[in-house]
C-alpha positions in Angstrom: 120.6 82.1 112.9 120.6 85.8 113.4 123.9 87.8 113.0 123.6 88.5 116.8 124.0 84.8 117.5 127.1 84.5 115.5 128.8 87.2 117.6 128.0 85.8 121.0 131.1 85.5 123.2 131.4 83.4 126.3 133.6 84.6 129.0 135.7 82.4 131.3 134.2 81.9 134.8 137.5 83.3 136.3 137.0 86.5 134.4 133.4 86.9 135.5 134.3 86.1 139.1 137.1 88.8 139.1 134.6 91.3 137.7 132.1 90.7 140.5 134.8 90.8 143.2 136.7 93.9 142.0 134.3 95.9 139.9 130.7 96.8 139.4 129.0 95.1 136.5 125.6 95.7 134.9 124.4 93.4 132.1 121.3 93.6 129.9 120.1 90.7 127.7 123.0 88.5 128.7 125.5 91.1 127.6 124.3 91.2 124.0 122.7 94.7 124.3 124.7 96.4 127.1 127.5 95.8 129.6 128.6 98.5 132.0 131.8 97.9 134.0 133.1 100.2 136.8 136.5 99.3 138.1 138.3 100.1 141.3 141.2 102.0 139.7 142.3 105.5 140.1 141.1 106.8 136.8 142.8 107.2 133.4 145.1 110.1 132.5 143.8 111.9 129.4 147.2 111.3 127.8 146.5 107.6 127.9 143.2 107.7 126.0 144.8 107.3 122.5 146.4 103.9 123.5 143.5 102.8 125.7 142.2 100.1 123.3 145.5 99.0 121.8 146.6 95.5 122.5 148.9 95.0 125.5 148.7 98.7 126.4 149.1 99.7 130.1 150.3 102.8 131.9 151.0 100.8 135.1 154.1 99.1 133.9 157.1 101.0 132.5 159.8 98.5 133.5 160.0 95.0 135.1 160.3 96.2 138.7 156.9 97.9 138.3 155.2 94.4 138.3 155.8 94.3 142.1 153.8 97.4 142.8 150.6 96.9 140.7 147.8 97.3 143.3 144.7 97.7 141.1 143.3 95.7 138.3 141.5 97.8 135.7 140.3 96.8 132.2 143.3 98.1 130.3 145.4 96.3 127.8 144.1 93.2 126.2 140.6 93.3 127.8 139.7 96.8 126.5 141.2 96.0 123.1 139.2 92.8 122.8 136.0 94.5 123.9 136.5 97.4 121.5 136.9 95.0 118.5 133.5 93.4 119.0 131.4 96.3 120.3 130.6 100.0 120.4 132.7 101.0 123.4 132.4 104.2 125.4 135.0 104.9 128.1 134.4 107.5 130.8 137.1 108.2 133.4 137.8 110.8 136.1 140.8 110.9 138.3 140.2 111.8 141.9 142.7 114.6 141.7 141.1 116.2 138.6 138.0 118.5 138.7 136.4 116.8 135.6 136.6 113.6 133.6 137.0 112.5 130.0 135.1 110.4 127.6 136.2 108.5 124.4 134.4 106.4 121.9 136.1 103.4 120.2 
């Protein structure tokens, strides 16, 4: 077995279905070589980039009442943390209200 086979990850169908419905997904070689995900969010504040790939991180929830008003589902928190642990991850983001975007490598 090659080392590539040992690192193969299978994603739940519910996760894949959500990706197709709410995001754009491009996959090469079954996701072993390349996965590009574009979400429907509003972009990431540059101040949030340092915590982007930390477990359970989100800028959408400050207190319990914020749970009622979450209207977009990006790949923050556990998803980005998990992806960054097993891959080379590049995040590019631009907020609509900003003239330029930002990029970070994890």
